[in-house]
Phi, psi and omega in degrees: 000133181293147181287323186197188185299317183291328176290320178297322183288325188254345184083007180293136176284319179226129191281053173256105184264127186246105175278129179206148173273002185249125182297328181295321177295314181303311182294317182296318181294314181296320179292336180274359177107354173272203182220106180281141178230119182275122173286118190266350192298329183284352186255156165278167178303319179295320178293320179296323177302317179295316182297316183288326176297321177296316178299316179305323184278346187238359184268358177056035176080000179288152182286148176209169181224181180226141177244125177239164176240114175240092183303134178279321184250128179252129179299131181305334182291342181239001186300328183265005180266110191267350180211168186290334176294318178293323179294315178299321181291336181278352182278123179298137180304338181297331179288318176297318180296320181295317178298318179301316182294321179297314180292317182298324180294345177248016175072025180265119178302132184209176175226152180284331181280143179276134176292146181292148179243132177309136180296343180267015176234154179117158183273090177224157179303318183293322179290321178298318180291326177293321177293322178302317180298319177297315183301319183289349176274004179240163184282050180289153180246006178194143169227135184237152178223148176228181179066042174122185181300134175301134182298148182303322181296326178292316181295317180295315180292322178300314180294321180294326182263357182073028180255116179299141177254126178252151178224136178272134180224158178236008180204155184295326180293328175293322179297319179296317179298319179295317179298317180294333179283341176110013178291161186259333183222135176257127171258106181270112189248119180280172184293342177294343187292155171279157181080200183292128184207163179265212187241358185262136180296144177304318182300328178273320188296318185299303179297329179296314180291317180301314180295317183296317179295315179297318181296330180270002177083023180258119178267071185241127179292149180242132171256137180271135179221149176116098176081007183273111185236356183221161176293330177294318176296321178300314179299320179297318179292327178287328174295334180275359175121348177288160178251010179168184182236138175252115189238154179219306187300322184301330184279346178289340180261033176246150180294341179280343188292165179283352182289154180277164177300322178299315180293320179297323176295321178292327176298313181300323182277344189285153170260163181298330181275009178270011175256164179216142175266110191220152174269000192283003176246318184242344185100346174240155182301123179217136181275134184217168171289125185287134178220177175301338174302314182289321176302319182290309185289325183268354182281173183295338180265001180282160182277002189086179181245158179269159177289158172292135007261010184297322183298324178294331178292335177270315188283319187295317175298327179294314180291329176296319178293321178300312181298319180296316180291321178297320179296334179273001176099008180290112183292324177297320179296322180301328178296329183271346182302128182210166176197169177290119180206149184266178181295342177293356179303333179293346178267358178274118181241357179194164174269125182229156178292156179300319180297320179296322179297315178301313182298318180293323175302313183297317180294315180293323178299311180298319180296319180294317179296320179297320180295319178294316179298325181296334180295339185250005179285000000 
């Protein structure tokens, strides 16, 4: 029997949603009774097809979903740039030079020229829609979108195929707009979250969004996101009106994740205040593990940041070089190793398998619910 509305809609046994860029995490979580969601943005359409075919073959029929990014608002500075070659050409050389200087100051081998990026990669509306088409050709049980209102084509196709559409929001007014557009599930994500996030705390945002939707007459389930690393936190957010948890950072500290050993070691050692909300990786505010890269770009001597997707054309090749050098033992590179991670990183004390994380969430959730019920016995 399903626990609640969101479980009925998605087929999830336990409403723990695990966002990950790694197919192994997605499959492991879904098979363990949670609900894995593959972040598709890092892939080209052809690569996403391979990833989803692998999940289909390894998930043992358990439900899973896909998360894409179709930006609603395009910065006017890049609106007329139709391909990655044109975007790369539009980047002032001073930005490439600054990235080169940051890496060089830490002994990371680099080049001033940016490597070319396949036109079918990058956070753009056309790429997001292409990934969406691939996703709908697989037996997904959820599709999610961030960075604005879910596109009409996604909502229409979702309803036609019986696939719930989820949308990430960071404010109650955004939730109302998404509901009016026709999405099925709201993921209310607080500022504690890793990746793109707003400024409102999860603890405040969840009841605010739940109340706003109910007051506007929308019977839409809400998933809580942002800083949720334990089953007890999940229970608390569900007590506040959410119907489950949307998690990301906790899965980065699993051996199945796409993260490097260096980054996982840094996660275990990190404090919650060791993250920063910065534009220096994607061009939009995103929370990451703070390193000298962020100090340089966000500092008074930095050149400022470029709009999305131009900033990613500068930062991602730089971080790829950092990871390569760190894996070879370069200590300076290790200082620069970073990734999108939330303030909940301070709760990570060891590397555990994805299956173990799901099990621990379930046990802690049950214990928290039992403790609350005991208060009224």
